C-alpha positions in Angstrom: -1.9 26.9 2.5 -0.2 25.1 5.4 -2.4 22.8 7.6 -0.5 21.9 10.8 -2.2 19.1 12.8 -2.6 21.3 15.9 -4.7 23.7 13.8 -6.6 20.9 12.1 -7.4 19.3 15.4 -7.2 22.1 18.0 -9.5 20.1 20.4 -7.0 17.3 20.4 -3.9 19.4 21.1 -3.0 17.5 24.3 -3.7 14.1 22.7 -1.5 15.0 19.7 1.4 15.7 22.0 0.8 12.7 24.1 0.6 10.3 21.2 3.7 11.8 19.5 5.6 11.1 22.7 4.2 7.6 23.5 3.3 6.0 20.2 6.0 5.5 17.5 3.4 4.6 14.8 1.5 7.8 15.5 4.7 9.8 15.6 5.7 8.4 12.1 2.3 9.2 10.7 2.4 12.7 12.1 5.9 13.3 10.8 4.9 12.0 7.3 1.8 14.2 7.3 3.9 17.3 8.3 6.4 16.7 5.5 3.7 16.3 2.9 1.8 19.3 4.2 5.0 21.4 3.9 5.5 20.1 0.3 1.9 21.0 -0.6 2.3 24.5 0.9 5.5 25.1 -0.9 4.0 24.0 -4.2 0.9 26.1 -3.7 3.0 29.2 -2.9 5.1 28.7 -6.0 8.3 28.0 -4.0 8.6 24.6 -5.6 7.4 23.8 -9.1 5.4 20.6 -9.4 3.0 19.3 -12.0 -0.7 19.2 -11.3 -0.9 15.4 -11.1 1.8 15.2 -8.5 0.2 18.0 -6.4 -3.1 16.2 -6.6 -1.5 12.9 -5.4 0.3 14.4 -2.5 -2.9 16.2 -1.4 -4.7 12.9 -1.5 -1.9 11.3 0.6 -2.1 14.2 3.1 -5.9 13.7 3.4 -5.4 9.9 3.9 -2.8 10.5 6.7 -5.1 13.1 8.3 -7.9 10.6 8.4 -5.7 7.9 9.9 -4.4 10.4 12.5 -8.0 11.5 13.4 -9.0 7.9 13.9 -6.2 7.3 16.3 -7.0 10.5 18.2 -10.7 9.6 18.5 -9.8 6.1 19.7 -7.4 7.2 22.4 
Protein backbone atom coordinates (compact mmCIF):
# COMPACT_ATOMS: atom_id res chain seq x y z
CA UNK A 1 0.00 0.00 0.00
CA UNK A 2 1.23 3.46 -0.97
CA UNK A 3 1.73 6.00 1.87
CA UNK A 4 2.23 9.51 0.42
CA UNK A 5 3.40 12.10 2.94
CA UNK A 6 0.37 14.31 2.35
CA UNK A 7 -1.87 11.39 3.38
CA UNK A 8 0.35 10.45 6.31
CA UNK A 9 0.36 14.04 7.61
CA UNK A 10 -2.78 15.74 6.23
CA UNK A 11 -2.72 18.35 8.99
CA UNK A 12 0.75 19.41 7.79
CA UNK A 13 -0.11 19.74 4.09
CA UNK A 14 0.90 23.41 3.90
CA UNK A 15 4.07 22.87 5.94
CA UNK A 16 5.06 19.92 3.72
CA UNK A 17 4.86 22.11 0.66
CA UNK A 18 6.62 25.05 2.30
CA UNK A 19 9.50 22.93 3.59
CA UNK A 20 9.93 21.20 0.24
CA UNK A 21 10.26 24.61 -1.38
CA UNK A 22 12.54 26.23 1.22
CA UNK A 23 14.62 23.50 2.86
CA UNK A 24 16.94 21.38 0.72
CA UNK A 25 17.54 18.83 3.50
CA UNK A 26 13.80 18.34 4.00
CA UNK A 27 13.30 18.12 0.23
CA UNK A 28 15.96 15.39 0.02
CA UNK A 29 14.38 13.42 2.88
CA UNK A 30 10.91 13.72 1.33
CA UNK A 31 12.22 12.63 -2.07
CA UNK A 32 14.01 9.64 -0.53
CA UNK A 33 10.86 8.72 1.45
CA UNK A 34 8.71 8.90 -1.69
CA UNK A 35 11.11 6.68 -3.64
CA UNK A 36 11.23 4.05 -0.91
CA UNK A 37 7.47 4.23 -0.45
CA UNK A 38 6.96 3.54 -4.16
CA UNK A 39 9.36 0.59 -3.97
CA UNK A 40 7.47 -0.87 -1.00
CA UNK A 41 4.14 -0.43 -2.77
CA UNK A 42 5.43 -2.08 -5.95
CA UNK A 43 6.82 -5.02 -3.97
CA UNK A 44 3.61 -5.46 -1.97
CA UNK A 45 1.54 -5.38 -5.18
CA UNK A 46 3.75 -8.01 -6.78
CA UNK A 47 4.94 -5.64 -9.50
CA UNK A 48 8.54 -6.11 -8.34
CA UNK A 49 9.85 -9.29 -6.80
CA UNK A 50 11.98 -8.77 -3.70
CA UNK A 51 12.95 -11.06 -0.86
CA UNK A 52 11.37 -10.65 2.56
CA UNK A 53 14.54 -9.39 4.22
CA UNK A 54 14.93 -6.58 1.69
CA UNK A 55 11.27 -5.61 1.99
CA UNK A 56 11.60 -5.52 5.77
CA UNK A 57 14.69 -3.30 5.53
CA UNK A 58 13.14 -0.78 3.17
CA UNK A 59 10.02 -0.61 5.33
CA UNK A 60 12.25 0.18 8.33
CA UNK A 61 14.03 2.87 6.32
CA UNK A 62 10.68 4.34 5.23
CA UNK A 63 9.57 4.49 8.87
CA UNK A 64 12.86 6.12 9.90
CA UNK A 65 12.50 8.77 7.21
CA UNK A 66 8.87 9.35 8.18
CA UNK A 67 9.96 9.94 11.79
CA UNK A 68 12.63 12.43 10.70
CA UNK A 69 10.16 14.24 8.47
CA UNK A 70 7.58 14.40 11.26
CA UNK A 71 10.14 15.87 13.66
CA UNK A 72 10.97 18.58 11.15
CA UNK A 73 7.29 19.33 10.56
CA UNK A 74 6.59 19.60 14.28
CA UNK A 75 9.57 21.87 14.86
CA UNK A 76 8.75 24.28 12.06
